[in-house]
C-alpha atoms as one frame of an Amber mdcrd trajectory, in Angstrom:
protein
 116.050 -10.671  58.570 112.918  -8.676  58.313 111.575  -6.546  55.533 111.477
  -2.759  56.109 109.435  -0.460  53.689 109.753  -0.913  49.811 110.895  -4.314
  50.409 114.334  -3.578  51.360 115.625  -6.342  53.862 117.122  -4.862  57.333
 120.866  -6.396  57.952 121.615  -7.360  61.140 125.230  -8.852  62.083 126.503
 -10.291  65.215 130.316 -10.672  66.101 132.145 -11.795  69.123 135.613 -10.393
  69.645 138.392 -12.293  71.794 140.891  -9.465  72.099 143.467 -11.361  73.595
 145.156 -10.873  76.874 143.004  -8.495  78.607 139.958 -11.135  78.595 137.373
  -8.497  77.995 135.572 -10.727  75.079 132.875  -8.163  73.283 129.511  -8.777
  71.591 128.837  -6.464  68.598 125.338  -6.415  67.214 125.186  -4.012  64.079
 121.731  -3.304  62.679 121.238  -1.470  59.515 118.999   1.672  60.411 117.615
   2.708  57.307 118.892   2.667  53.805 122.710   4.213  54.628 123.382   3.995
  58.385 123.898   1.442  61.271 123.544   1.091  64.959 125.358  -0.714  67.355
 124.500  -2.982  70.400 127.970  -3.847  72.413 128.181  -5.762  75.201 131.511
  -6.356  77.140 132.721  -6.049  80.836 135.407  -3.140  79.723 134.875  -0.280
  81.491 136.087   1.604  77.843 134.263  -0.760  75.616 131.033   0.475  77.515
 132.089   3.602  77.160 132.416   3.462  73.669 128.879   1.932  73.420 127.443
   4.588  75.296 129.318   7.678  73.346 128.565   6.192  69.857 125.752   7.001
  67.838 124.455   5.991  64.405 127.031   5.341  61.793 126.424   6.615  58.508
 128.270   4.624  55.255 129.852   7.689  54.300 131.777   7.562  57.908 133.086
   4.262  57.010 135.287   6.048  54.111 136.516   8.664  56.412 140.309   8.534
  57.867 140.978   7.384  61.229 141.457  10.726  62.310 137.944  11.372  61.376
 135.859   8.319  61.843 133.435   8.524  64.469 133.908   4.922  65.408 137.573
   5.776  66.522 136.661   8.774  67.901 134.943   7.283  70.149 137.254   4.822
  70.624 139.555   7.517  71.592 137.719   9.374  73.755 136.875   6.354  75.789
 140.588   5.736  76.373 140.350   2.194  74.528 143.948   0.798  73.980 145.456
   1.278  70.883 145.884  -2.184  69.803 142.074  -3.064  70.984 140.383  -5.271
  67.861 136.799  -4.142  69.033 136.847  -0.753  66.965 138.284  -2.105  63.748
 135.478  -4.972  64.372 132.944  -2.525  64.422 133.767  -0.740  61.156 133.776
  -4.775  59.823 130.055  -5.402  60.984 129.283  -1.564  59.877 130.426  -2.865
  56.027 128.691  -6.445  56.360 125.245  -4.966  57.299 125.346  -2.011  54.909
 126.021  -4.848  52.299 129.467  -3.330  51.294 131.732  -6.424  52.370 130.992
 -10.642  52.936 131.454 -11.608  56.537 134.515 -13.705  56.230 136.354 -14.466
  59.335 139.436 -12.308  60.543 142.407 -13.535  62.510 145.550 -12.327  64.240
 147.585 -15.105  65.001 150.869 -15.098  66.722 153.465 -17.778  65.929 155.436
 -19.594  68.527
């Protein structure tokens, strides 16, 4: 972590998302940008996720508390035609929460029992 003005620490969070059967793994970097905002750097071979990454701008802390129908991450996912069950948008919310100090990093899993 690097220091910003006023002694505030810049948070950077890195996630790897394996969405399952589509096989398009995704790397997400969420970097704190100012006191209450986050910017994302996203790498994926998925066309929809690439569109989402290009479309999405800076996320403000207040955006994380909006309903799905007004949340900029989910609006960009819809505009980019991401699959409804794609875990990447949800992972972006988690990454932003951790980068802003609103949550602790904890492994999240969806496991199918056979």
